[in-house]
C-alpha positions as CSV (number, residue, x, y, z in Angstrom):
1,M,57.0,151.0,178.1
2,N,59.6,148.3,177.8
3,Q,60.4,148.5,181.5
4,I,56.7,148.1,182.4
5,I,56.5,145.1,180.1
6,D,59.7,143.5,181.5
7,A,58.5,144.0,185.0
8,L,55.1,142.5,184.3
9,K,56.7,139.4,182.6
10,T,59.1,139.0,185.5
11,T,56.3,139.2,188.0
12,I,54.2,136.6,186.1
13,D,57.3,134.3,185.9
14,E,57.7,134.5,189.6
15,T,54.0,134.1,190.4
16,P,52.8,130.7,191.7
17,P,51.0,128.7,189.0
18,E,47.6,128.7,190.9
19,L,47.6,132.5,190.8
20,V,48.7,132.7,187.2
21,S,45.7,130.5,186.3
22,D,43.5,133.1,188.0
23,L,45.1,135.8,185.9
24,I,44.5,133.7,182.8
25,Q,40.9,133.2,183.8
26,Y,40.0,136.7,185.0
27,G,42.6,138.9,183.4
28,I,44.9,141.6,184.7
29,A,43.3,144.8,186.0
30,L,45.3,148.1,185.6
31,A,44.7,150.7,188.3
32,G,46.1,154.2,189.0
33,G,47.0,157.0,186.7
34,G,49.3,154.8,184.6
35,A,46.3,152.7,183.6
36,L,45.1,155.6,181.6
37,L,48.1,155.6,179.2
38,Q,46.6,155.2,175.8
39,G,47.2,151.7,174.4
40,L,48.8,150.3,177.6
41,A,46.2,147.6,178.2
42,E,46.2,146.5,174.6
43,R,50.0,146.3,174.5
44,L,50.3,144.4,177.8
45,S,47.6,142.0,176.5
46,Q,49.6,141.4,173.4
47,E,52.9,140.9,175.3
48,T,51.4,138.6,178.0
49,K,48.8,136.8,175.9
50,M,46.3,137.5,178.7
51,H,43.3,139.7,179.0
52,V,44.4,143.1,180.4
53,Y,41.8,145.8,181.2
54,V,41.6,149.1,182.9
55,A,39.8,148.9,186.3
56,Q,36.6,150.9,186.7
57,D,37.5,154.3,187.9
58,P,41.3,153.5,188.0
59,L,42.2,156.8,189.7
60,T,40.3,156.0,192.9
61,C,39.8,152.3,193.0
62,V,43.0,151.6,195.0
63,V,42.0,154.2,197.6
64,R,38.5,152.8,197.8
65,G,39.8,149.3,198.2
66,T,42.2,150.3,200.9
67,G,39.2,152.0,202.7
68,Q,37.3,148.7,202.5
69,V,40.3,146.8,204.0
70,L,40.5,149.3,206.8
71,E,36.8,148.9,207.5
72,E,37.3,145.1,207.8
73,L,40.7,145.3,209.5
74,D,39.7,143.3,212.6
75,T,38.2,140.5,210.5
76,L,41.3,140.4,208.2
77,R,43.6,140.5,211.2
78,Q,41.9,137.3,212.5
79,V,42.4,135.6,209.1
80,V,46.0,136.6,208.8
81,T,46.9,135.5,212.4
82,S,45.0,132.2,212.3
83,P,47.1,129.1,211.8
84,R,45.5,128.5,208.4
85,G,46.2,132.0,207.3
86,R,50.0,131.8,208.0
87,R,52.4,131.0,205.3
């Protein structure tokens, strides 16, 4: 648990402020099997002082999201390769 907490805090520390403000506003969604660990969301919320919640259907949400990306791959490719989409 401590390794997860440390990794999350390090990630937040390295995240640009504009994205951290989104996390503060909307919260952190946990996905995957680890999201089902009892008390994880509450502990992470205490440690980060942010709202942390388990995504709806955490076991399949990543796969479903990936499927949506693949369905829109041509559109996303245009956004990523456009001059405004480059970083």
